[in-house]
VMD Tcl script that draws the C-alpha trace (Angstrom):
set ca {
  {-4.37 -36.89 4.38}
  {-5.07 -38.65 1.22}
  {-4.38 -37.10 -1.73}
  {-7.00 -35.98 -4.45}
  {-6.92 -38.27 -7.35}
  {-6.84 -35.06 -9.51}
  {-5.23 -31.77 -7.16}
  {-4.61 -29.89 -10.42}
  {-8.32 -29.93 -10.99}
  {-9.46 -29.29 -7.60}
  {-7.37 -26.04 -7.45}
  {-8.60 -24.64 -10.77}
  {-12.27 -25.73 -9.65}
  {-11.73 -23.53 -6.61}
  {-10.23 -20.85 -8.50}
  {-13.02 -20.73 -11.04}
  {-15.73 -20.81 -8.78}
  {-14.66 -18.53 -6.46}
  {-15.73 -14.77 -6.44}
  {-15.60 -11.76 -4.14}
  {-19.08 -11.77 -2.53}
  {-20.99 -8.48 -2.30}
  {-23.82 -9.77 -0.28}
  {-24.20 -12.27 2.51}
  {-26.55 -13.91 4.78}
  {-26.88 -12.82 8.20}
  {-26.21 -16.72 9.18}
  {-23.12 -17.31 10.89}
  {-20.29 -19.76 10.41}
  {-19.60 -22.21 12.99}
  {-16.30 -21.91 14.79}
  {-15.01 -25.22 13.73}
  {-15.48 -24.33 10.18}
  {-13.64 -20.82 10.40}
  {-10.71 -22.78 12.84}
  {-10.39 -25.04 9.70}
  {-9.96 -22.11 7.55}
  {-7.54 -20.91 9.66}
  {-5.51 -24.20 10.03}
  {-5.50 -24.16 6.17}
  {-4.35 -20.43 6.02}
  {-1.49 -21.45 8.16}
  {0.12 -23.44 5.71}
  {0.86 -20.31 3.57}
  {4.51 -20.17 2.60}
  {6.26 -17.18 3.95}
  {10.01 -15.28 3.78}
  {12.14 -17.30 6.26}
  {9.05 -18.62 7.37}
  {8.37 -15.98 9.41}
  {4.72 -16.20 9.03}
  {4.14 -12.61 10.09}
  {0.27 -12.60 9.62}
  {-1.89 -11.98 12.67}
  {-5.76 -12.24 12.58}
  {-8.36 -10.53 14.49}
  {-11.81 -12.19 13.75}
  {-15.26 -10.94 14.88}
  {-18.32 -13.07 15.50}
  {-21.87 -12.53 16.77}
  {-22.16 -9.12 18.67}
  {-18.46 -8.11 18.03}
  {-19.03 -7.83 14.27}
  {-22.44 -5.42 15.01}
  {-20.22 -3.23 17.36}
  {-17.28 -3.22 14.77}
  {-19.65 -2.79 11.82}
  {-21.42 0.22 13.73}
  {-18.20 2.02 14.61}
  {-16.48 1.36 11.20}
  {-19.25 3.47 9.58}
  {-18.92 6.35 12.02}
  {-14.88 6.24 11.66}
  {-15.25 6.64 7.86}
  {-17.64 9.35 7.90}
  {-15.64 11.29 10.13}
  {-12.16 10.49 10.39}
  {-9.41 11.12 7.56}
  {-8.39 8.39 4.96}
  {-4.90 7.29 6.69}
  {-3.95 3.09 5.68}
  {-0.88 1.88 7.16}
  {0.16 0.90 3.77}
  {0.05 3.96 0.90}
  {-2.83 3.08 -1.76}
  {-1.96 3.15 -5.03}
  {-1.10 6.52 -6.54}
  {-3.07 6.04 -9.59}
  {-4.62 3.50 -12.09}
  {-3.38 3.63 -15.71}
  {-3.42 1.43 -18.70}
  {-4.96 -1.84 -18.68}
  {-5.13 -1.33 -14.67}
  {-7.40 1.15 -14.99}
  {-8.88 -0.56 -17.75}
  {-9.71 -3.63 -15.70}
  {-10.86 -1.73 -12.50}
  {-13.42 0.14 -14.81}
  {-14.88 -3.17 -16.11}
  {-14.92 -4.27 -12.75}
  {-16.90 -1.22 -11.28}
  {-19.12 -1.17 -14.39}
  {-20.29 -4.74 -13.79}
  {-20.96 -4.50 -10.38}
  {-23.00 -1.15 -11.07}
  {-24.71 -2.96 -13.79}
  {-25.56 -5.94 -11.73}
  {-27.41 -3.44 -9.02}
  {-28.87 -1.15 -11.76}
  {-26.86 1.98 -10.96}
  {-26.58 4.13 -13.96}
  {-23.56 5.30 -15.68}
  {-22.58 8.66 -13.75}
  {-25.03 8.14 -11.24}
  {-22.55 9.35 -8.33}
  {-24.96 9.26 -5.72}
  {-25.60 5.79 -6.14}
  {-22.13 4.32 -6.72}
  {-21.12 6.30 -3.75}
  {-23.86 4.33 -1.71}
  {-22.65 1.37 -3.07}
  {-19.20 2.11 -2.27}
  {-20.34 2.61 1.42}
  {-21.74 -0.95 1.48}
  {-18.13 -2.05 2.16}
  {-18.13 -0.75 5.35}
  {-21.10 -2.48 6.37}
  {-19.04 -5.56 5.15}
  {-21.40 -6.35 2.83}
  {-24.01 -7.65 5.76}
  {-21.18 -10.47 6.42}
  {-21.89 -11.84 9.72}
  {-17.47 -12.01 10.00}
  {-14.73 -10.13 9.23}
  {-11.08 -10.73 9.47}
  {-8.49 -8.33 10.22}
  {-4.86 -9.30 8.42}
  {-1.86 -7.45 9.85}
  {2.14 -7.89 9.91}
  {5.00 -6.78 11.41}
  {6.14 -3.22 10.65}
  {9.83 -4.20 11.19}
  {9.16 -6.91 7.80}
  {8.09 -4.21 5.50}
  {6.94 -4.72 2.45}
  {7.95 -8.54 2.38}
  {5.75 -8.96 5.56}
  {3.01 -7.60 3.57}
  {3.52 -9.52 0.61}
  {3.30 -12.91 2.62}
  {0.05 -11.65 4.02}
  {-1.13 -10.95 0.79}
  {-0.22 -15.20 0.30}
  {-1.99 -15.73 3.29}
  {-5.26 -13.85 2.25}
  {-5.53 -16.13 -0.81}
  {-5.16 -19.10 1.07}
  {-7.80 -18.23 3.37}
  {-10.14 -17.36 0.36}
  {-9.21 -20.84 -1.33}
  {-9.77 -22.64 2.01}
  {-12.85 -20.71 2.63}
  {-14.03 -21.87 -1.00}
  {-13.73 -25.28 -0.41}
  {-15.84 -25.26 2.85}
  {-18.80 -23.61 1.12}
  {-17.83 -20.65 3.06}
  {-18.36 -17.03 0.64}
  {-15.48 -14.29 1.18}
  {-14.36 -10.71 -0.24}
  {-10.59 -9.32 0.31}
  {-11.19 -5.86 1.35}
  {-8.43 -2.91 0.82}
  {-11.09 0.04 1.68}
  {-11.26 -1.35 5.31}
  {-7.63 -0.38 5.79}
  {-8.18 3.21 5.14}
  {-9.30 3.19 8.67}
  {-6.22 1.50 10.71}
  {-6.65 3.73 13.26}
  {-10.09 2.80 14.18}
  {-9.12 -0.66 13.42}
  {-6.08 -0.55 15.80}
  {-8.55 0.84 18.70}
  {-11.32 -1.43 18.38}
  {-8.66 -4.27 18.05}
  {-6.43 -3.47 20.29}
  {-3.58 -3.78 17.95}
  {-0.05 -2.91 19.24}
  {1.54 -0.06 17.32}
  {3.81 -2.16 15.48}
  {1.18 -4.24 13.76}
  {0.45 -2.86 10.13}
  {-2.84 -3.36 8.59}
  {-2.83 -4.72 5.05}
  {-6.58 -5.55 4.55}
  {-9.76 -7.33 5.98}
  {-11.64 -10.12 4.43}
  {-15.38 -9.99 5.21}
  {-16.78 -14.00 4.97}
  {-20.07 -15.76 5.62}
  {-22.43 -17.48 3.42}
  {-23.44 -15.85 0.37}
  {-26.92 -14.79 -0.46}
  {-27.01 -16.37 -4.01}
  {-30.14 -14.33 -4.95}
  {-28.83 -10.85 -4.52}
  {-27.72 -9.41 -8.09}
  {-24.29 -8.22 -6.88}
  {-23.27 -11.84 -6.56}
  {-24.31 -12.15 -10.10}
  {-21.25 -11.46 -11.99}
  {-17.85 -12.42 -12.65}
  {-15.03 -10.42 -13.34}
  {-12.78 -11.54 -16.28}
  {-8.75 -11.96 -16.34}
  {-5.96 -11.29 -18.62}
  {-4.65 -14.06 -21.03}
  {-1.33 -15.07 -20.03}
  {0.54 -13.67 -23.61}
  {-0.26 -10.25 -21.90}
  {1.49 -10.91 -18.45}
  {4.44 -13.70 -19.10}
  {7.70 -13.34 -21.05}
  {9.49 -16.79 -22.00}
  {13.59 -16.37 -22.46}
  {15.04 -19.13 -24.28}
}
mol new
graphics top color blue
foreach p $ca { graphics top sphere $p radius 0.5 }
foreach p [lrange $ca 0 end-1] q [lrange $ca 1 end] { graphics top cylinder $p $q radius 0.2 }
display resetview
């Protein structure tokens, strides 16, 4: 494969233009394009080259059956992820989380303190934001936290590969809270642990939820130099 004359700029462009899509068009992504994304994501590095990720992907009626069943599961079943969710958000993490939420709410006209409207927006996670596809990422239970870390790397490669092909996506931890439903729907064995989901398709660029961009911390706040 010929190398780009400026691979650093290409990577930076993908990172700068990618965003978490929260409104999709109904148009399906061709199977050949999805396979290209998967082939690229398979180049993800992993601990001892274990490649612990497995991916279950919906399309067509499969997506609609999954979407309908997921909504029912969220409403009627307890929230039980395979990996514990954060116990709390504090300091800068809480500030960044709040900033993102406020940007989203402002974009779709939800007033501060309107809990009913914010709850309705939250439920859009389980409608996959209208996406025609969802990918469920799982790891081998025996690999523990490092298998999950490797899957996190895989998710990032998947997102960048999708972006490079004009496919919008959003990684969703929210769906992992319904691990039991996911395990049943996709017939996952007990030794496969749900890490997260990725909803993907083509962005509805006219939707206001896709009109904002989150900020990033300055490297001075995250990097420590030792000389």
